[in-house]
Wavefront OBJ file of the C-alpha trace (Angstrom):
o trace
v -0.174 0.014 0.122
v 1.330 3.522 -0.860
v 0.934 6.565 1.066
v -0.315 9.678 -0.794
v 1.626 12.843 -0.603
v -0.715 14.058 1.976
v -0.619 11.241 4.076
v 3.164 11.166 3.966
v 3.227 14.565 5.029
v 0.572 14.231 7.722
v 2.930 11.203 8.932
v 5.792 13.429 8.900
v 4.134 16.167 10.811
v 2.646 13.973 13.447
v 6.339 12.183 13.719
v 7.921 15.692 14.454
v 5.254 16.860 16.855
v 5.665 13.741 18.766
v 9.652 13.688 18.826
v 9.249 17.400 19.964
v 7.114 16.669 22.881
v 9.404 13.626 24.015
v 12.564 15.781 23.429
v 10.914 18.620 25.667
v 10.099 16.228 28.536
v 13.492 14.602 28.684
v 15.120 17.775 28.740
v 13.022 19.167 31.578
v 14.132 16.201 33.758
v 17.869 17.334 33.729
v 20.494 15.088 35.125
v 19.781 12.452 37.970
v 20.813 13.800 41.307
v 24.827 12.675 42.054
v 25.424 12.365 38.425
v 27.963 14.578 36.669
v 26.376 16.542 33.671
v 28.186 15.298 30.402
v 29.436 17.424 27.759
v 29.854 16.799 24.126
v 33.110 15.046 23.716
v 32.924 13.407 27.626
v 33.551 9.583 27.527
v 30.305 7.925 28.796
v 30.447 6.446 32.483
v 30.849 2.744 32.880
v 27.536 1.040 33.393
v 25.770 -2.803 33.294
v 22.735 -3.583 31.912
v 20.661 -6.900 30.590
v 20.122 -7.109 27.185
v 17.162 -8.439 25.625
v 19.075 -11.646 24.857
v 19.543 -11.943 28.318
v 22.821 -11.506 28.812
v 24.510 -8.923 30.663
v 26.926 -6.369 28.914
v 29.350 -3.621 30.546
v 30.546 -0.577 28.542
v 34.038 -1.065 30.184
v 34.306 -4.500 28.511
v 33.451 -2.896 25.120
v 35.627 -0.220 24.679
v 37.395 0.559 21.541
v 34.014 -0.975 19.796
v 31.273 0.537 18.167
v 28.183 0.590 20.943
v 24.442 1.387 20.123
v 22.189 1.774 23.075
v 18.604 1.609 22.394
v 16.430 2.552 25.497
v 13.088 2.629 25.382
v 10.718 3.755 28.212
v 7.411 2.554 28.752
v 6.242 3.732 25.841
v 3.182 6.570 25.717
v 3.415 6.362 29.608
v 4.547 8.659 32.341
v 6.971 6.125 33.600
l 1 2 3 4 5 6 7 8 9 10 11 12 13 14 15 16 17 18 19 20 21 22 23 24 25 26 27 28 29 30 31 32 33 34 35 36 37 38 39 40 41 42 43 44 45 46 47 48 49 50 51 52 53 54 55 56 57 58 59 60 61 62 63 64 65 66 67 68 69 70 71 72 73 74 75 76 77 78 79
């Protein structure tokens, strides 16, 4: 199914509006208490997380490799 030009522009506008709302809410939160505020170019602090594959990964063990962190808070909720 192919979208019309009007549908494409409408979807793009809605996506940009949603991105603006998310960006504004994240920016309003500020840094977590006790955590230093990172600046562009600062190295990321070490952290350990469990991945969706069930394995646990530490950033320190991945130094020197490209790391992409996908973070999805509870979609469309306050949490």
